[in-house]
C-alpha positions in Angstrom: 77.1 106.1 147.2 77.2 105.5 151.0 77.9 102.0 152.1 76.2 100.4 155.1 78.0 100.4 158.4 77.8 96.8 159.6 79.8 97.6 162.7 76.8 99.4 164.0 74.7 96.2 164.1 73.6 95.4 167.6 74.0 99.0 168.9 71.1 101.3 169.8 70.7 104.6 168.0 72.3 107.5 169.8 69.8 110.0 171.1 71.2 112.7 168.7 71.1 110.4 165.6 70.6 112.1 162.3 68.2 109.3 161.1 66.2 106.4 162.5 68.1 103.9 160.3 70.9 102.3 162.4 72.9 101.5 159.2 73.1 105.1 158.1 72.6 107.2 161.2 75.3 109.7 162.2 75.7 111.6 165.4 74.5 115.2 164.8 77.0 117.8 165.8 77.1 121.6 165.7 80.1 122.6 163.6 79.8 126.2 164.8 82.2 128.0 167.1 81.3 127.9 170.8 83.5 130.9 171.6 81.5 132.9 169.0 78.3 132.0 170.8 79.7 132.8 174.2 81.1 136.2 173.1 84.8 135.3 173.6 85.8 136.3 170.1 87.1 139.8 169.5 88.2 141.9 166.5 89.8 145.1 165.3 89.7 146.9 162.0 92.6 149.4 162.0 92.8 151.8 159.2 96.4 153.0 158.6 98.2 155.7 156.7 102.0 155.5 156.9 104.4 158.3 155.8 107.9 157.4 156.9 107.5 156.2 160.5 106.2 152.6 160.8 103.0 152.0 162.8 103.4 149.5 165.7 100.4 147.9 167.4 101.2 146.5 170.9 98.9 143.5 171.5 98.9 142.4 175.2 96.9 139.5 176.4 96.9 138.1 180.0 95.4 134.8 178.8 96.2 132.4 176.0 94.3 133.1 172.8 93.6 131.7 169.4 94.5 133.8 166.4 91.7 133.2 163.9 92.1 135.8 161.2 94.7 138.3 160.2 94.1 140.4 157.1 96.2 143.2 155.6 95.0 145.3 152.8 96.9 148.0 150.9 95.3 150.3 148.4 98.1 152.8 148.0 101.9 152.1 147.7 103.5 149.0 149.3 103.8 147.8 152.9 105.6 145.2 155.0 103.9 143.7 158.0 106.1 142.0 160.7 105.1 140.4 164.0 107.5 139.9 166.9 107.2 138.5 170.4 108.2 140.8 173.3 111.3 138.7 174.0 112.7 139.5 170.5 113.5 143.2 171.2 112.8 146.4 173.1 109.9 148.8 173.1 110.4 152.5 173.4 108.1 155.6 173.4 104.7 155.5 174.8 102.0 153.1 173.6 99.1 155.3 174.7 96.7 155.4 171.7 94.0 152.7 172.4 92.9 150.7 169.4 89.1 150.0 169.7 88.3 146.3 170.1 84.8 144.9 169.3 83.1 141.6 170.1 82.5 139.5 167.0 79.1 138.4 168.2 76.9 141.4 169.4 73.6 139.5 169.5 71.4 139.7 172.6 71.8 136.0 173.5 75.6 136.2 173.9 77.5 136.9 177.1 78.3 140.6 177.5 82.1 140.1 177.9 84.8 142.8 177.6 88.1 141.7 176.0 90.9 140.9 178.4 93.5 141.7 175.7 94.4 145.3 174.9 95.9 146.9 171.8 97.7 150.2 171.8 99.8 152.2 169.4 102.1 155.2 169.5 105.4 153.6 170.5 108.2 151.9 168.8 109.6 148.3 168.8 113.2 147.6 167.9 114.1 144.0 167.3 117.3 142.7 168.7 120.0 142.2 166.1 119.6 138.8 164.5 115.9 138.3 165.5 113.6 137.2 162.7 109.9 138.2 162.7 107.5 135.3 163.5 105.4 136.5 160.6 106.0 138.6 157.6 103.7 139.9 154.9 104.8 142.0 151.9 102.0 143.7 150.0 102.1 146.0 146.9 99.1 147.8 145.6 99.3 147.1 141.9 97.1 149.2 139.7 94.8 150.2 142.4 94.1 147.4 144.8 95.8 144.5 146.4 95.0 142.2 149.3 96.7 139.5 151.3 95.3 137.1 153.8 97.8 135.1 155.9 95.6 133.5 158.4 92.0 132.7 157.6 89.1 131.4 159.6 89.3 128.0 157.9 89.8 124.9 160.0 93.5 124.2 160.4 94.6 127.7 159.9 94.0 128.8 163.5 97.0 129.4 165.7 97.1 129.1 169.5 99.3 131.6 171.2 100.4 132.1 174.8 99.5 135.0 177.0 102.0 137.9 176.6 102.9 140.9 174.5 103.2 140.9 170.7 104.3 143.7 168.5 102.7 144.1 165.0 104.5 146.5 162.8 103.4 147.9 159.4 105.9 150.0 157.5 106.0 151.6 154.0 108.4 149.9 151.6 108.9 152.6 149.1 107.2 155.5 147.3 106.8 159.2 148.0 103.2 159.1 149.2 101.6 157.6 152.3 100.9 153.9 152.2 97.2 153.3 153.1 95.1 150.3 153.9 93.4 148.3 156.7 94.7 145.8 159.2 92.1 143.4 160.6 92.6 140.9 163.4 90.2 138.4 165.0 91.0 136.2 168.0 89.4 134.0 170.6 90.3 134.4 174.3 90.8 131.2 176.2 89.0 131.9 179.5 86.7 130.2 181.9 83.7 132.5 181.9 
C-alpha cells in the first residue's frame, strides 16, 4: 500500500505529473537510453574458430565509451577470454582485418552516425611479464552448449572506459579440435553529436 506524501502539501503539481492527485503524483520519466535513440550505441557479433593461435581483437576508441554488454559463447571445446589495456604489453603483427560494427538502433528516426571506434584483428598482443588481464572469462562447452555473460545491459553493470586501445584475446584451452563460438560486444560512445 502506498502512503500519502504529506511533504507535497502546498506544492503545485509538476507539469509532467503522473496523476492529478498531489498526494500520489510522481514525476513521469523515460527510463529508456538516450544514446540508443540518438544512434550512439554500437555492436559487434564476431564468430570465431580457434585452432592453436589465439584470436586478438584490437578495439581502438578516440573517445570515452560505456561498455554495456560483453557476451562470450562457446559451443565446441573450451576457451579463455582476456582483456588488456594497451599499456600492459606490446602488439605485433598487422591488425588489418576489419571487424564489422553495426549501430544498435537502425530505425529511421535515429541519427545516421558512424562509429568512432574501430575493431581489427590479425595481429598479436603480448602482455608484459607480471601484467594481469583486466577481465578474464573461462568457458567450457559441456555436453554441447555453454554460455557466459560477464557484463549485461542491466543498470549498475555498465562500465565507463577511457579513450584508448584495448586488446581482447580469445584462446583455446585444450582439445584437439577448433574451439568455436561467438563474441558479442555492445558499447555507447560518449560524444557531443
